[in-house]
VEXLUMTOR-798223 format. One line per field, with one value per atom (N, C-alpha, C): atom name; residue number from 1; x, y, z. Coordinates in pm, 1 decimal, padded with zeros to 6 digits. Layout:
at c(CA, ...)
i c(NUM, ...)
x c(X, ...)
y c(Y, ...)
z c(Z, ...)
This chain:
at c(N, CA, C, N, CA, C, N, CA, C, N, CA, C, N, CA, C, N, CA, C, N, CA, C, N, CA, C, N, CA, C, N, CA, C, N, CA, C, N, CA, C, N, CA, C, N, CA, C, N, CA, C, N, CA, C, N, CA, C, N, CA, C, N, CA, C, N, CA, C, N, CA, C, N, CA, C, N, CA, C, N, CA, C, N, CA, C, N, CA, C, N, CA, C, N, CA, C, N, CA, C, N, CA, C, N, CA, C, N, CA, C, N, CA, C, N, CA, C, N, CA, C, N, CA, C, N, CA, C, N, CA, C, N, CA, C, N, CA, C, N, CA, C, N, CA, C, N, CA, C, N, CA, C, N, CA, C, N, CA, C, N, CA, C, N, CA, C, N, CA, C, N, CA, C, N, CA, C, N, CA, C, N, CA, C, N, CA, C, N, CA, C, N, CA, C, N, CA, C, N, CA, C, N, CA, C, N, CA, C, N, CA, C, N, CA, C, N, CA, C, N, CA, C, N, CA, C, N, CA, C, N, CA, C, N, CA, C, N, CA, C, N, CA, C, N, CA, C, N, CA, C, N, CA, C, N, CA, C, N, CA, C, N, CA, C, N, CA, C, N, CA, C, N, CA, C, N, CA, C, N, CA, C, N, CA, C, N, CA, C, N, CA, C, N, CA, C, N, CA, C, N, CA, C, N, CA, C, N, CA, C, N, CA, C, N, CA, C, N, CA, C, N, CA, C, N, CA, C, N, CA, C)
i c(1, 1, 1, 2, 2, 2, 3, 3, 3, 4, 4, 4, 5, 5, 5, 6, 6, 6, 7, 7, 7, 8, 8, 8, 9, 9, 9, 10, 10, 10, 11, 11, 11, 12, 12, 12, 13, 13, 13, 14, 14, 14, 15, 15, 15, 16, 16, 16, 17, 17, 17, 18, 18, 18, 19, 19, 19, 20, 20, 20, 21, 21, 21, 22, 22, 22, 23, 23, 23, 24, 24, 24, 25, 25, 25, 26, 26, 26, 27, 27, 27, 28, 28, 28, 29, 29, 29, 30, 30, 30, 31, 31, 31, 32, 32, 32, 33, 33, 33, 34, 34, 34, 35, 35, 35, 36, 36, 36, 37, 37, 37, 38, 38, 38, 39, 39, 39, 40, 40, 40, 41, 41, 41, 42, 42, 42, 43, 43, 43, 44, 44, 44, 45, 45, 45, 46, 46, 46, 47, 47, 47, 48, 48, 48, 49, 49, 49, 50, 50, 50, 51, 51, 51, 52, 52, 52, 53, 53, 53, 54, 54, 54, 55, 55, 55, 56, 56, 56, 57, 57, 57, 58, 58, 58, 59, 59, 59, 60, 60, 60, 61, 61, 61, 62, 62, 62, 63, 63, 63, 64, 64, 64, 65, 65, 65, 66, 66, 66, 67, 67, 67, 68, 68, 68, 69, 69, 69, 70, 70, 70, 71, 71, 71, 72, 72, 72, 73, 73, 73, 74, 74, 74, 75, 75, 75, 76, 76, 76, 77, 77, 77, 78, 78, 78, 79, 79, 79, 80, 80, 80, 81, 81, 81, 82, 82, 82, 83, 83, 83, 84, 84, 84, 85, 85, 85, 86, 86, 86, 87, 87, 87, 88, 88, 88, 89, 89, 89, 90, 90, 90, 91, 91, 91, 92, 92, 92, 93, 93, 93, 94, 94, 94, 95, 95, 95)
x c(00079.5, 00000.0, 00083.1, 00211.1, 00298.5, 00276.1, 00261.9, 00243.7, 00099.7, 00007.8, -00132.2, -00205.6, -00272.7, -00343.7, -00471.4, -00519.2, -00642.8, -00759.8, -00759.7, -00866.0, -00866.0, -00747.9, -00737.5, -00789.9, -00752.9, -00800.2, -00952.0, -01006.0, -01150.0, -01222.7, -01169.4, -01229.9, -01223.7, -01111.3, -01098.0, -01198.8, -01214.5, -01310.4, -01452.6, -01487.5, -01621.2, -01643.8, -01543.7, -01555.9, -01573.7, -01500.9, -01511.9, -01650.6, -01700.3, -01834.5, -01939.6, -01927.8, -02023.3, -02017.5, -01898.4, -01881.4, -01950.9, -01938.4, -01990.8, -02130.6, -02178.5, -02308.4, -02386.5, -02478.3, -02552.0, -02643.5, -02663.5, -02749.7, -02668.4, -02542.8, -02454.1, -02508.8, -02555.8, -02608.4, -02728.8, -02821.3, -02940.0, -02901.6, -02802.2, -02754.5, -02694.4, -02612.5, -02550.2, -02655.6, -02755.8, -02862.0, -02939.8, -02963.5, -03032.0, -02951.7, -02822.5, -02736.1, -02725.3, -02716.3, -02708.0, -02836.2, -02949.5, -03076.7, -03080.0, -03036.1, -03032.8, -02944.2, -02826.3, -02734.0, -02795.6, -02860.8, -02919.1, -03042.0, -03104.0, -03228.8, -03216.7, -03097.9, -03078.5, -03113.4, -03091.3, -03116.4, -03262.3, -03352.1, -03496.0, -03536.8, -03552.2, -03581.5, -03710.6, -03810.1, -03938.6, -03923.8, -03832.9, -03811.9, -03741.4, -03682.3, -03603.5, -03664.5, -03784.8, -03846.4, -03848.9, -03875.8, -03878.5, -03743.5, -03635.0, -03501.5, -03476.8, -03520.8, -03500.1, -03588.3, -03709.0, -03794.7, -03731.0, -03675.1, -03608.0, -03488.2, -03411.0, -03295.6, -03341.3, -03447.1, -03500.3, -03549.2, -03616.7, -03664.2, -03546.5, -03443.7, -03323.3, -03259.5, -03240.9, -03178.6, -03261.6, -03393.5, -03480.6, -03470.1, -03464.5, -03451.6, -03324.9, -03211.5, -03085.6, -03073.3, -03138.1, -03140.8, -03215.1, -03327.6, -03401.3, -03318.4, -03248.3, -03163.1, -03054.0, -02989.8, -02881.9, -02935.3, -03051.2, -03111.6, -03142.5, -03196.8, -03230.1, -03103.6, -03000.7, -02875.0, -02811.0, -02818.6, -02762.6, -02837.1, -02970.8, -03052.9, -03020.0, -02988.9, -02956.3, -02809.2, -02729.8, -02587.5, -02504.2, -02553.9, -02481.1, -02386.6, -02261.6, -02160.6, -02102.5, -02073.1, -02099.9, -02248.7, -02294.6, -02437.1, -02474.0, -02383.1, -02405.7, -02346.4, -02430.8, -02379.3, -02279.9, -02180.4, -02085.5, -02156.6, -02102.3, -02167.2, -02205.6, -02123.0, -02151.4, -02272.9, -02321.1, -02438.4, -02566.9, -02556.1, -02671.7, -02780.3, -02743.1, -02844.8, -02929.6, -02866.0, -02939.7, -03034.3, -02990.8, -03075.1, -03195.8, -03172.8, -03285.2, -03381.8, -03329.7, -03414.7, -03498.4, -03437.2, -03508.5, -03620.8, -03591.7, -03692.7, -03809.2, -03778.4, -03883.8, -03968.5, -03904.0, -03975.9, -04076.0, -04031.2, -04120.1, -04233.2, -04203.1, -04305.3, -04412.1, -04371.2, -04468.5, -04554.2, -04501.9, -04578.9, -04684.9, -04661.8, -04757.4, -04880.4, -04863.8, -04976.2, -05055.1)
y c(-00120.3, 00000.0, 00125.8, 00108.6, 00225.2, 00305.3, 00435.2, 00522.2, 00534.1, 00464.1, 00470.8, 00560.2, 00660.6, 00753.5, 00689.1, 00742.1, 00694.1, 00714.1, 00825.0, 00852.9, 00747.7, 00711.1, 00610.0, 00476.3, 00439.4, 00314.6, 00316.6, 00429.3, 00441.9, 00422.9, 00480.9, 00465.0, 00319.5, 00252.6, 00111.5, 00026.8, 00054.8, -00020.1, 00001.7, 00123.5, 00153.0, 00081.7, 00080.2, 00011.1, -00138.5, -00194.3, -00337.1, -00368.2, -00281.9, -00300.1, -00298.1, -00203.8, -00192.6, -00315.9, -00367.1, -00486.1, -00606.8, -00622.6, -00740.2, -00721.7, -00599.7, -00571.6, -00478.1, -00533.0, -00448.0, -00347.6, -00364.6, -00273.7, -00186.9, -00166.1, -00087.7, 00053.3, 00117.0, 00253.5, 00256.1, 00161.7, 00155.4, 00128.0, 00043.8, 00013.4, 00138.0, 00210.0, 00331.2, 00436.7, 00452.0, 00549.0, 00512.0, 00383.1, 00337.3, 00371.7, 00344.9, 00372.3, 00522.8, 00600.8, 00746.0, 00800.5, 00747.6, 00791.0, 00762.5, 00644.0, 00611.4, 00708.9, 00734.2, 00827.3, 00966.8, 01010.7, 01145.2, 01158.7, 01045.5, 01049.0, 00981.5, 00983.7, 00930.2, 00783.0, 00706.9, 00562.9, 00527.6, 00615.1, 00590.1, 00517.1, 00385.3, 00301.2, 00345.0, 00385.6, 00424.3, 00538.1, 00629.6, 00742.2, 00699.3, 00581.2, 00534.7, 00411.8, 00378.4, 00256.1, 00251.1, 00364.7, 00369.6, 00326.4, 00373.1, 00336.8, 00186.9, 00131.7, -00010.6, -00096.0, -00049.9, -00121.6, -00122.0, -00009.5, 00000.5, -00094.7, -00098.7, -00188.5, -00334.2, -00368.3, -00505.0, -00543.8, -00451.0, -00475.5, -00498.2, -00416.8, -00430.4, -00567.8, -00606.7, -00736.5, -00850.4, -00842.4, -00945.9, -00955.8, -00841.2, -00839.2, -00911.7, -00876.5, -00936.5, -01082.9, -01123.1, -01265.6, -01343.0, -01288.0, -01354.4, -01360.9, -01253.1, -01251.5, -01357.7, -01363.4, -01460.7, -01603.9, -01627.6, -01761.1, -01800.4, -01707.5, -01733.1, -01761.4, -01682.4, -01702.5, -01836.4, -01872.8, -02001.0, -02115.5, -02106.1, -02209.0, -02222.9, -02110.1, -02111.0, -02141.7, -02156.4, -02186.0, -02065.0, -01945.1, -01822.5, -01787.0, -01765.1, -01726.1, -01591.8, -01506.5, -01521.5, -01502.3, -01559.7, -01547.0, -01402.7, -01329.2, -01186.2, -01110.4, -01043.6, -00971.5, -00862.9, -00838.3, -00731.0, -00595.1, -00497.7, -00366.0, -00305.4, -00324.9, -00262.4, -00323.7, -00439.9, -00503.2, -00478.2, -00428.3, -00422.4, -00325.7, -00209.9, -00113.7, -00171.8, -00241.0, -00301.2, -00410.2, -00486.8, -00591.8, -00530.1, -00423.3, -00355.6, -00297.7, -00236.5, -00177.3, -00284.8, -00398.3, -00509.2, -00559.4, -00571.9, -00616.9, -00517.8, -00389.0, -00287.3, -00289.1, -00313.7, -00321.2, -00436.9, -00552.6, -00668.8, -00645.3, -00579.1, -00549.6, -00456.8, -00356.1, -00261.1, -00326.5, -00427.3, -00497.2, -00587.6, -00633.1, -00720.3, -00644.0, -00514.6, -00436.6, -00367.3)
z c(00000.0, 00000.0, 00000.0, 00009.6, 00010.2, -00116.9, -00101.0, -00216.0, -00262.3, -00197.1, -00234.7, -00136.1, -00188.7, -00100.4, -00047.5, 00062.0, 00121.7, 00026.0, -00046.5, -00143.2, -00255.1, -00303.3, -00408.5, -00358.1, -00235.9, -00177.3, -00163.0, -00120.7, -00102.8, -00235.9, -00343.1, -00475.9, -00520.7, -00493.6, -00530.2, -00453.8, -00324.2, -00243.9, -00293.4, -00327.8, -00379.3, -00512.2, -00597.2, -00726.2, -00704.4, -00610.2, -00579.5, -00522.8, -00435.0, -00379.2, -00490.1, -00581.1, -00691.1, -00780.1, -00801.6, -00884.7, -00822.5, -00691.9, -00623.3, -00565.9, -00561.5, -00501.7, -00593.9, -00672.9, -00766.4, -00696.6, -00567.3, -00490.5, -00395.7, -00428.8, -00342.6, -00319.7, -00425.4, -00412.8, -00318.7, -00335.0, -00249.9, -00104.6, -00086.6, 00048.2, 00113.3, 00037.6, 00090.2, 00125.4, 00039.5, 00066.6, 00193.3, 00214.1, 00335.3, 00459.6, 00453.8, 00568.9, 00595.3, 00488.5, 00504.8, 00567.1, 00524.3, 00581.5, 00731.4, 00770.4, 00913.2, 00989.7, 00936.3, 01002.0, 01013.1, 00905.9, 00903.1, 00993.2, 01027.0, 01103.5, 01239.9, 01295.8, 01430.2, 01442.8, 01337.3, 01333.5, 01361.4, 01316.7, 01325.0, 01197.0, 01208.6, 01092.8, 01022.8, 01099.1, 01039.6, 00939.0, 00964.8, 00873.6, 00744.8, 00746.2, 00631.2, 00564.6, 00601.6, 00551.5, 00398.7, 00334.8, 00187.9, 00129.6, 00188.5, 00140.5, 00155.9, 00268.1, 00291.0, 00200.9, 00172.5, 00077.6, -00061.4, -00100.6, -00229.6, -00235.0, -00127.9, -00119.8, -00128.1, -00056.3, -00056.6, -00196.5, -00263.9, -00400.4, -00494.8, -00479.7, -00561.8, -00541.6, -00416.6, -00387.3, -00446.3, -00429.5, -00483.6, -00635.1, -00701.7, -00847.3, -00891.3, -00830.3, -00872.6, -00831.9, -00724.4, -00688.8, -00797.6, -00845.1, -00953.5, -01081.6, -01113.7, -01233.1, -01220.9, -01104.4, -01084.2, -01091.1, -01032.9, -01036.8, -01181.1, -01258.4, -01398.3, -01480.0, -01458.7, -01532.2, -01494.8, -01366.8, -01322.7, -01390.6, -01394.0, -01456.8, -01605.8, -01670.5, -01813.2, -01840.1, -01734.5, -01750.7, -01789.6, -01764.5, -01798.8, -01685.1, -01720.1, -01621.5, -01660.3, -01569.0, -01426.5, -01398.5, -01288.2, -01256.9, -01224.4, -01162.1, -01138.1, -01256.1, -01334.1, -01450.6, -01409.0, -01492.2, -01461.4, -01464.7, -01393.6, -01384.5, -01519.2, -01621.5, -01751.0, -01821.7, -01777.9, -01839.0, -01760.5, -01640.1, -01549.6, -01594.3, -01646.1, -01689.7, -01802.3, -01895.7, -02007.1, -01956.5, -01858.6, -01801.4, -01731.6, -01655.4, -01588.4, -01691.4, -01796.0, -01899.9, -01968.9, -01997.6, -02061.7, -01970.7, -01843.4, -01747.4, -01740.8, -01735.0, -01730.1, -01856.6, -01970.2, -02097.4, -02094.6, -02045.4, -02037.3, -01937.6, -01826.9, -01726.5, -01783.3, -01858.9, -01913.9, -02022.5, -02091.1, -02193.4, -02131.5, -02008.3, -01939.8, -01892.8, -01868.1, -01813.3, -01920.6)
């Protein structure tokens, strides 16, 4: 780590979190809400519902990819927006 600034390490850690956790942003927003509201869960319920929905979505995607033999089961960050858009398109066609 010699010669590596704390800011650089922080950016690397955030990038790694995003790579391994497709709901990293939702998780961070939930935690920030708790911090901003004195850890009153009721005030942050919307953030936690959003995080839960996100996790459920990606669990279904991973399960589907595993069933189809697609590797990696968790899509890389650069593919995730297209997957979400495709899912939303199919959802809007059902209604």
